[in-house]
NUVEX-516669 format. One record per residue (C-alpha): residue number from 1; x, y, z; residue in three letters. Coordinates in Angstrom, 2 decimals. Each point is the difference from the previous one (the first is absolute). Last residue first. Layout:
N
     n         u         v         w   res
   NUM         X         Y         Z   ALA
...
***
This chain:
464
     n         u         v         w   res
   464    100.24     26.78     81.48   SER
   463     -1.30      0.27     -3.65   ALA
   462     -2.83     -2.37      0.56   ARG
   461     -1.04      1.98      3.23   VAL
   460      0.05      3.10     -1.96   LYS
   459     -2.32     -1.25     -2.38   ALA
   458     -2.43     -1.36      2.20   ALA
   457      0.34      3.38      2.07   ALA
   456     -1.04      1.71     -3.60   LYS
   455     -2.66     -2.38     -0.53   ARG
   454     -1.30      0.21      3.44   ALA
   453     -0.21      4.11      0.02   ALA
   452     -1.82     -0.13     -3.32   VAL
   451     -2.41     -2.68      1.67   LEU
   450     -0.65      2.51      2.86   VAL
   449     -0.54      2.87     -2.46   PRO
   448     -3.04     -1.89     -1.74   ASP
   447      1.30     -1.03     -3.51   TRP
   446     -2.82      0.91     -2.26   VAL
   445     -0.40      3.30      1.58   PRO
   444     -2.67     -0.02      2.96   SER
   443     -3.24      0.51      1.21   PHE
   442     -1.64      2.39     -2.64   PRO
   441      1.98     -1.63     -2.80   PRO
   440     -1.31     -3.60      1.05   ALA
   439      1.69     -3.18      1.28   TYR
   438     -0.53     -2.13      3.24   GLY
   437      3.47     -2.12      0.87   LEU
   436      0.62     -3.55     -1.41   ASP
   435      3.70     -0.03      1.96   LEU
   434      2.47     -1.10     -2.45   ALA
   433      2.70      2.55      1.11   THR
   432     -0.73     -1.03      3.46   MET
   431      1.79     -3.29     -0.47   GLN
   430      3.13      1.98     -1.04   ASP
   429      0.02      2.03      3.03   VAL
   428     -0.18     -3.25      2.13   THR
   427     -2.98     -0.65      1.51   MET
   426     -0.25     -1.28      3.94   GLY
   425     -3.75     -0.09      0.35   ALA
   424      0.07      2.58      2.73   THR
   423      2.32      2.43     -1.99   LEU
   422     -1.93     -0.57     -3.06   ALA
   421     -3.27      1.10      1.89   VAL
   420      1.78      2.78      1.44   ALA
   419      1.15      1.14     -3.28   ALA
   418     -3.69     -0.17     -1.68   ILE
   417     -1.22      1.98      2.98   ASP
   416      2.51      2.95     -0.54   VAL
   415     -2.28      0.92     -2.90   ARG
   414     -2.12      1.79      2.76   LYS
   413      2.36      2.68      0.18   GLY
   412      0.13      1.29     -3.51   ALA
   411     -3.28      0.20     -1.61   GLY
   410     -0.13      3.68      1.22   GLU
   409      3.08      1.71      0.35   ARG
   408      3.58     -1.22      0.43   GLY
   407      2.80     -2.11      2.11   VAL
   406      0.18     -3.54      0.13   ILE
   405      2.44     -2.24      1.84   GLN
   404      0.27     -3.32     -0.53   VAL
   403      1.97     -2.86      1.83   GLY
   402      1.81     -3.62      0.01   LEU
   401     -1.00     -1.76     -3.00   LEU
   400      2.08     -3.21     -0.66   ARG
   399      2.43      0.56     -2.87   GLY
   398      1.75     -3.25      1.06   THR
   397      3.52      1.55     -0.14   ARG
   396     -0.56      3.62      0.84   ARG
   395     -2.79     -0.16      2.03   GLU
   394     -2.34      3.05     -1.39   ALA
   393     -0.85      3.40      1.10   LEU
   392     -2.58      2.13     -1.93   MET
   391     -0.48      3.76     -0.11   LYS
   390     -2.88      1.31     -2.07   VAL
   389     -0.81      3.63     -0.61   THR
   388     -3.04      1.35     -1.16   MET
   387     -1.05      2.29     -2.50   PRO
   386     -3.91      0.95     -0.62   SER
   385     -2.60     -0.95     -2.77   ALA
   384     -2.99      2.30      0.20   GLY
   383     -0.90     -0.25     -3.61   PRO
   382      1.15     -3.04     -1.92   TYR
   381      2.98      0.32     -2.38   TYR
   380      2.51     -1.24      2.52   GLY
   379     -1.84     -3.04      1.08   ALA
   378     -0.90      0.37      3.29   ARG
   377      1.83      0.55      3.37   SER
   376      3.33      0.83     -1.90   THR
   375      3.38     -1.25      0.32   SER
   374      3.39      0.88      1.48   GLU
   373      2.18     -2.95      1.01   ILE
   372      2.52     -0.73      3.01   THR
   371      2.15     -3.08      0.23   VAL
   370      1.64     -1.87      2.70   SER
   369      2.08     -2.96      0.09   VAL
   368      0.39     -2.34      3.35   PHE
   367      2.32     -2.03      2.18   GLN
   366     -1.60     -0.98      3.46   LEU
   365      1.75      0.58      3.17   GLY
   364     -2.82      0.62      2.18   VAL
   363      1.22      3.72      0.69   ARG
   362      0.59      0.35     -3.77   ARG
   361     -3.64     -0.85     -1.34   ALA
   360     -1.22      2.34      2.96   ASP
   359      2.42      2.51     -0.92   LYS
   358     -1.42      0.00     -3.85   GLU
   357     -4.01     -0.02      1.16   ARG
   356     -1.46     -2.96      0.40   LEU
   355     -3.58     -1.54     -0.70   GLY
   354     -2.91      2.59     -0.77   THR
   353     -0.25      3.41     -0.98   ARG
   352     -2.09      2.93     -0.68   ALA
   351     -0.67      3.82     -0.05   ILE
   350     -2.55      1.63     -1.85   GLU
   349      0.16      3.79     -0.94   LEU
   348     -3.28      1.81     -0.08   ASP
   347      0.00      1.77      3.12   CYS
   346      2.59     -2.07      2.10   VAL
   345     -0.48     -3.90     -0.55   LYS
   344      0.33     -3.37      1.54   SER
   343      0.41     -3.51     -1.00   VAL
   342      1.71     -2.94      2.27   ALA
   341      0.93     -3.50     -0.68   THR
   340      2.70     -1.52      2.42   GLY
   339     -0.13     -3.57     -1.52   VAL
   338     -1.75     -1.28      2.62   VAL
   337     -0.39     -3.41      2.14   GLY
   336     -1.45     -3.45      0.22   PRO
   335     -3.19      0.81      2.17   PHE
   334     -1.48     -3.44      1.12   THR
   333     -3.29     -1.07      0.39   ALA
   332     -1.16     -3.15      2.02   TYR
   331     -3.73     -0.18      1.81   GLY
   330     -0.93     -0.11      3.60   GLY
   329     -1.27      3.34      0.38   GLY
   328      3.20      1.51      1.72   VAL
   327      1.92     -1.07     -3.40   GLY
   326     -2.94      1.38     -2.14   THR
   325      0.07      3.01      1.79   GLY
   324      3.73      0.29     -0.07   VAL
   323      0.54     -0.33     -3.49   VAL
   322     -3.11      2.38     -0.73   GLN
   321      1.55      2.57      2.12   GLY
   320      3.29     -0.39     -1.66   HIS
   319     -1.53      0.81     -3.51   LYS
   318     -1.82      3.18      1.71   ASN
   317      3.45      0.89      1.27   ALA
   316      2.04     -0.38     -2.89   HIS
   315     -2.48      2.30     -2.06   THR
   314      0.24      2.31      2.46   GLY
   313      3.59      0.53      0.04   LEU
   312      2.85      0.30      2.36   ALA
   311      3.12     -1.82     -1.81   ILE
   310      2.43     -1.50      2.71   HIS
   309      2.31     -2.52     -1.42   ARG
   308      1.32     -3.76      0.20   GLU
   307      2.46     -1.23     -2.28   GLN
   306     -0.12     -2.23     -3.13   GLY
   305      0.56      3.06     -2.31   SER
   304     -2.65     -0.51     -2.66   VAL
   303     -2.40     -1.69      2.35   LEU
   302      0.44      2.49      2.65   ASP
   301     -1.52     -1.61      2.98   LEU
   300     -2.24      2.01      2.67   VAL
   299      0.87      1.92      3.43   GLU
   298     -3.14      0.74      1.95   VAL
   297     -1.40      3.12      1.71   CYS
   296     -1.45      1.58     -3.11   ASP
   295     -2.64     -3.15     -0.55   GLY
   294      0.17     -2.99      1.71   GLY
   293      0.50     -2.23      2.91   ALA
   292     -0.94     -3.29      1.38   TRP
   291      0.06     -1.43      3.54   ILE
   290     -1.33     -3.71      0.91   ASN
   289      3.00     -1.97     -0.87   GLU
   288      2.56      2.06      0.56   HIS
   287      3.63     -0.69     -0.88   GLY
   286      0.07      2.48     -3.01   ARG
   285     -3.16      1.98      0.09   VAL
   284     -2.63     -1.76     -1.85   ARG
   283     -0.14      1.71     -3.61   MET
   282     -1.02     -3.11     -1.88   ALA
   281      3.58      0.76     -1.76   LEU
   280      1.85      0.00      3.49   ASP
   279      0.12      3.45      1.76   THR
   278      2.82      2.22      1.32   LEU
   277     -1.34      3.34      1.37   LEU
   276      1.45      2.93     -1.07   GLY
   275      2.70      2.04      1.05   GLY
   274      2.14      0.56     -3.08   HIS
   273      2.61     -3.15      0.90   THR
   272     -2.93     -2.28      1.25   GLY
   271     -2.21     -0.50      2.96   LEU
   270     -0.61     -2.80      1.77   PRO
   269     -2.25     -0.17      3.39   LEU
   268      1.10      1.23      3.39   GLY
   267     -3.07      1.62      0.96   ALA
   266      1.55      3.37      0.51   ALA
   265      1.15     -0.34     -3.59   LYS
   264     -3.61     -0.72     -1.15   ALA
   263     -1.52      2.75      1.57   LEU
   262      2.56      2.39     -1.19   THR
   261     -0.53     -1.24     -3.67   THR
   260     -1.10      2.92     -1.86   GLU
   259      1.67     -0.99     -3.05   PRO
   258      1.65      3.66     -1.11   ARG
   257     -1.22      2.55     -2.29   VAL
   256      1.28      2.72     -2.64   GLY
   255      1.60      3.59      0.34   ILE
   254     -3.25      1.89     -1.07   GLY
   253     -0.57      2.11      2.66   LEU
   252     -1.73      3.31     -1.19   VAL
   251      0.99      3.16      1.34   VAL
   250     -2.80      3.25      0.06   VAL
   249      0.49      3.57     -0.05   ASP
   248      3.38     -0.64     -1.41   ALA
   247      3.13      1.96     -0.59   PRO
   246      3.27     -1.98     -1.04   TYR
   245      2.94      0.65      1.77   GLU
   244      3.43     -0.76     -1.58   ALA
   243      3.67     -1.70      0.46   ASN
   242      0.05     -2.63      2.63   GLU
   241     -4.12     -0.34     -0.59   THR
   240     -2.68      1.97      1.88   ALA
   239     -3.72     -0.51     -0.21   VAL
   238     -2.30      3.58      0.11   ALA
   237     -2.63      1.81      1.96   ARG
   236     -1.81     -2.77      2.04   VAL
   235     -1.94      0.72      2.65   ARG
   234      1.04      1.42      3.57   GLY
   233     -1.67      3.28      0.03   ASP
   232      3.25      1.75     -0.23   GLU
   231      0.90     -1.86     -3.23   GLY
   230      1.41     -3.44     -0.07   THR
   229      3.05     -1.86     -1.73   LEU
   228     -0.19     -3.55     -1.07   VAL
   227      3.65     -1.58      0.41   LYS
   226      2.82     -1.80     -1.87   THR
   225     -1.84     -0.55     -3.38   VAL
   224      2.13     -1.96     -1.91   ALA
   223      1.41      1.04     -3.72   ALA
   222      1.25     -1.94     -3.24   ASP
   221     -3.08      1.31     -1.40   ASP
   220     -2.04      3.12     -0.04   VAL
   219     -2.79     -0.05     -2.40   MET
   218     -2.32      3.35     -0.63   THR
   217     -3.36     -1.52     -1.17   ILE
   216     -1.26      1.96     -2.95   GLY
   215     -1.28     -2.47     -2.23   LEU
   214      2.91     -0.21     -2.29   GLY
   213      1.99     -0.54      3.53   GLU
   212     -1.72     -3.11      0.39   MET
   211      0.70     -1.04     -3.46   ALA
   210      3.73      0.74      0.26   GLU
   209      0.27     -2.06      3.53   HIS
   208     -2.35     -2.97     -1.53   VAL
   207      2.36     -0.02     -3.29   LEU
   206      2.94      0.10      2.98   ARG
   205     -1.13     -3.01      1.57   GLY
   204      0.20     -2.13     -3.08   MET
   203      3.53      0.57     -0.08   ASP
   202      0.62     -0.14      3.67   PRO
   201     -1.49     -3.78      0.02   ASP
   200     -3.72     -0.31      1.44   LEU
   199     -1.15     -0.68      3.48   THR
   198      1.95      3.13      0.84   SER
   197     -2.82      2.08     -1.32   MET
   196      1.40      3.34     -0.01   PRO
   195      3.88      0.59     -1.28   GLU
   194      3.43      0.68      2.04   SER
   193     -1.89     -1.43      3.34   GLY
   192     -0.59      1.88      3.34   ARG
   191     -3.07      1.74     -1.92   ASN
   190     -1.59      3.54      0.70   VAL
   189     -3.20      0.45     -2.05   VAL
   188     -1.04      3.84     -0.34   THR
   187     -3.53      0.78     -0.65   VAL
   186     -1.83      3.46     -0.65   GLU
   185     -3.54     -1.17      0.94   TYR
   184     -3.07      0.33     -2.11   GLY
   183     -1.78     -2.99      1.53   ARG
   182      0.53     -2.19     -3.21   ASN
   181      3.90      0.45      0.39   ILE
   180     -0.36     -0.84      3.93   LEU
   179     -1.73     -3.78     -1.22   ALA
   178      3.20      0.01     -2.93   GLU
   177      2.68      0.51      2.99   ALA
   176     -2.26     -2.56      2.14   MET
   175      0.18     -2.61     -3.01   GLU
   174      3.93      0.47     -0.37   VAL
   173      0.84      0.03      3.84   GLY
   172     -2.05     -3.23      0.56   ILE
   171      1.41     -1.60     -2.66   TYR
   170      3.77      1.05      0.68   GLY
   169      1.24      3.39     -0.08   ALA
   168      0.15      0.90      3.45   GLY
   167     -0.76      2.90      1.94   VAL
   166     -2.55      2.04     -1.55   VAL
   165     -0.13      3.84      0.44   VAL
   164     -3.03      2.23     -0.12   ALA
   163     -0.40      3.75     -0.74   ARG
   162     -3.48      1.33     -0.25   ARG
   161     -0.29      1.86      3.19   GLY
   160     -3.28      0.57      1.75   ARG
   159     -0.61     -3.44      1.55   THR
   158     -3.00     -0.79      0.95   HIS
   157     -1.57     -2.63     -2.86   ALA
   156      3.49     -1.13     -0.44   LEU
   155      0.16     -1.02      3.82   THR
   154     -3.67     -1.60      0.08   ASP
   153      1.35     -2.29     -3.33   ILE
   152      3.34     -0.86      1.54   LEU
   151     -2.07     -1.22      3.55   ALA
   150     -2.53     -1.76     -2.61   GLN
   149      2.85     -2.02     -1.43   GLY
   148      1.72     -0.82      2.96   ASP
   147     -3.35     -1.17      1.56   ASP
   146     -0.59     -2.00     -3.42   LEU
   145      3.52     -1.83      0.97   THR
   144      3.42      0.20     -1.52   GLN
   143      0.61      3.90     -0.44   VAL
   142      2.61      1.66      1.80   GLY
   141     -0.73      3.63      0.99   HIS
   140      2.00      3.13      1.13   VAL
   139     -1.95      3.24      0.22   GLY
   138     -0.21     -0.33      3.81   PRO
   137      3.53     -0.87      1.25   ALA
   136      1.00     -3.67      0.85   ASP
   135      3.17      0.09     -2.51   VAL
   134      1.05      3.08      1.54   GLY
   133      3.87     -1.32      0.46   PRO
   132      0.35     -3.27     -1.01   MET
   131     -0.47     -3.40      0.42   ASP
   130     -1.27     -1.02     -3.53   PRO
   129     -3.63     -1.50     -0.47   ARG
   128     -0.10     -3.11     -1.70   ILE
   127     -3.48     -0.72     -0.40   PRO
   126     -1.11     -3.17      1.76   ARG
   125     -1.11     -3.21     -1.90   ALA
   124     -2.73     -2.49      0.39   GLY
   123     -1.27     -2.19      3.23   THR
   122     -1.26     -2.49     -1.43   ALA
   121      0.51     -2.72      2.48   ILE
   120     -2.31     -2.84     -0.08   VAL
   119     -0.45     -2.31      3.35   LEU
   118     -1.53     -3.36     -0.01   LYS
   117     -1.34     -1.64      3.44   ASP
   116     -0.39      3.49      1.72   TYR
   115     -0.28      1.32      3.26   SER
   114     -1.17      3.66      0.69   THR
   113      1.91      2.11      2.67   TRP
   112     -1.74      3.31      1.07   SER
   111      0.91      3.61      0.55   GLU
   110     -2.42      3.07      0.35   ALA
   109      1.43      3.61     -1.08   GLY
   108     -3.29      1.06     -0.81   SER
   107      0.59      1.28     -3.53   GLU
   106      2.78     -1.65     -0.93   LEU
   105     -1.21     -3.44      0.92   ASP
   104      3.09     -2.02      0.99   ARG
   103      0.83     -3.57     -1.24   ALA
   102      2.06     -2.89      1.58   ARG
   101      0.12     -3.17     -2.05   VAL
   100     -0.06     -3.55      0.84   ARG
    99      1.53     -3.31     -0.64   GLN
    98      1.69     -0.64      3.39   ARG
    97      3.47     -0.68     -1.41   ASP
    96     -0.64      2.43     -3.15   VAL
    95     -0.99      2.95      2.65   ASP
    94     -0.43      2.72     -2.77   ILE
    93     -0.15      3.45      1.30   GLU
    92     -1.42      3.54     -0.51   MET
    91     -2.70     -0.41     -2.45   VAL
    90     -1.77      3.25     -0.70   GLU
    89     -3.75      0.17      0.07   THR
    88     -1.59      3.12     -1.65   ARG
    87     -2.28     -2.64     -1.69   MET
    86     -0.87     -3.31      1.08   ARG
    85     -1.05     -2.35     -2.34   LEU
    84     -2.07     -3.04      1.13   ASP
    83     -0.56     -1.48     -3.81   ILE
    82     -3.44     -1.74     -0.22   ASP
    81     -0.32      1.25     -3.37   ARG
    80     -2.21      2.98      0.57   ALA
    79      2.91      0.97      2.38   ARG
    78      2.43      0.13     -3.33   HIS
    77     -3.03      2.62     -1.52   GLU
    76      0.01      2.12      3.15   GLU
    75      3.71      0.33     -0.20   PRO
    74     -0.29      1.16     -3.23   THR
    73      1.28     -1.88     -3.41   ARG
    72      1.70      1.50     -3.05   ALA
    71      0.93      3.23      1.65   ILE
    70      1.51      2.55     -2.67   LEU
    69     -3.26      1.58     -1.18   GLN
    68     -0.66      0.69      3.51   ASP
    67      2.98      2.21      0.42   PRO
    66     -2.17      2.68     -2.46   GLU
    65      0.63      2.16     -3.07   THR
    64      2.98     -2.41     -1.76   VAL
    63      1.69      1.80     -2.84   ASP
    62      0.50      2.95      2.60   GLY
    61      3.82     -0.07      0.74   GLY
    60     -0.36     -1.14      3.39   VAL
    59     -2.62     -2.77     -1.08   TRP
    58      2.35     -0.91     -3.00   TYR
    57      2.78     -0.46      2.72   PRO
    56     -1.81     -2.13      2.25   ILE
    55     -1.06     -2.55     -2.46   GLY
    54      3.16     -2.45      0.44   CYS
    53     -1.52      0.11      3.87   ALA
    52     -3.13     -1.89     -1.37   SER
    51     -1.97     -0.74      2.81   TYR
    50     -1.02     -3.33      1.66   SER
    49     -0.85      1.50      3.47   THR
    48     -0.24      3.13      1.47   PHE
    47      0.24      2.42      3.39   HIS
    46      3.68     -1.54      0.99   GLY
    45      0.98     -2.28      2.49   ARG
    44     -1.51     -3.39     -1.43   GLU
    43     -0.41     -3.21      1.92   PHE
    42     -1.61     -2.95     -1.66   ALA
    41     -2.22     -2.97      1.75   VAL
    40     -0.94     -2.82     -1.97   ILE
    39     -2.12     -2.71      1.60   GLU
    38      0.44     -3.38     -2.19   LEU
    37     -2.18     -3.08     -0.27   GLU
    36     -3.55      1.55      0.66   ASP
    35      1.05      3.25     -1.35   PRO
    34      0.24     -2.04     -3.50   GLY
    33      3.14     -1.04     -1.58   LYS
    32      1.21      0.33     -3.54   LEU
    31     -1.61      3.30     -0.35   ARG
    30      0.95      1.23      3.21   ARG
    29      3.71     -0.93     -0.64   ALA
    28      0.07      2.41     -3.25   GLN
    27     -1.52      2.58      1.80   SER
    26      2.09      0.04      3.01   ALA
    25      3.39     -0.45     -2.41   ALA
    24     -1.51      2.97     -2.46   SER
    23     -0.49      1.94      3.30   MET
    22      3.79     -0.43      1.04   GLY
    21      1.93      0.32     -3.40   ALA
    20     -2.09      2.87     -1.03   ALA
    19     -0.64      2.24      3.26   ASP
    18     -1.44     -0.94      3.06   GLY
    17      3.37     -0.88      2.22   GLY
    16      0.37     -2.92      2.12   ILE
    15     -2.03     -2.64     -0.36   VAL
    14     -1.09     -2.65      2.63   VAL
    13     -1.29     -3.28     -1.02   LEU
    12     -2.06     -1.92      2.58   ARG
    11     -1.06     -3.64     -0.35   GLU
    10     -3.28     -1.03      0.98   ARG
     9     -0.73     -2.45      2.60   THR
     8     -1.38      2.34      2.83   ASP
     7      0.71      1.93      2.78   ARG
     6      0.93      3.05     -1.45   THR
     5      3.36      1.66      1.10   ARG
     4      0.34      3.32      1.34   SER
     3      2.61      0.60      2.85   MET
     2      0.27      2.84      1.96   ASN
     1      1.94      3.13      0.69   MET
***
């Protein structure tokens, strides 16, 4: 092993991770400081950089035809901006005391140390892969990276049978169920929870369950997969729960992700209760002036509950990267926190949420009221109006908005952004009723569904 360090006066920034947060940070730092002031070295263990992991289900399902469409910036484009990007190179160790990292070239196996003046950790998240018999059998796939997506597409292209089992019914599981339906597979979703989409309250999750069954997806709730069964050829043939077996020619794991903080933990950096790195508002790792972190490997402040939480979303990762890059480049920026907004779909069903669920509010000791309303995406008389259900939570005494969940067809999902802004602003449901939203019959009823829910919630607060 050798020690690589240029003998000049430039500072060196080392970035671990070549996707959204890491390369956004590197690019922003480069905008603020030229190559004569700042040397940037970035390590990425995969084959791709700056890509949309959120788009992988739509590539698998055929809505996106080529993986290149999911790549925002190639390694060559980063290098053209004087970023020394080293692909297929995995950082194995962070030496905080000596300010250096040990990296291994995954092709040659060669290792070397690289020193840093400033370090950015953007190691992302890793899929939860249960420890059970058969989980590593051919035909069982996690879906986190473009490499994972390509491996699944290759399996689908060469698998004779047309039976698929998706393990887990969160965002990844629901989106992969749709992708496999689009591929012409018979799809079974096995879910540990009582309803799909545990990010929703069970009553709203039930609407998703019914819609998925209406699409021909077999839903198995309150069931945990205990093992993957294989055939004589060693390939997957079924998954088993305590009470049943479900035939499968391909299995997709959609159980969720955890922060990838193995390196950070070994280096003694501070982690939160969810396993993510803890940072200040400027995304500096707490207690370390020259180390920043962002993306799926960190925990962030929930502006509604006031607690730290882990949310793996590309929207946050890119914002983190901008904040980190600004700090590294000598400027000042902060990431104040999140309200937990997410939107997804399964075929034509749109699913959205922001803020707290009922159990979240109870966990942090909030007293609340909840209301659920039925409305339509457009004026009821206008062609194409479709039903939607809106659930809203408000703090009992103050009327402060706590959370919104929406399930419906076209035009439903993005309405959650109204609630996300209201949550960020700390609005009450009574204040929301006066919001001046855009109206015309092709876009909304006279009273937008979110405002109908706010009116009902405000009335319930006053009566409580």
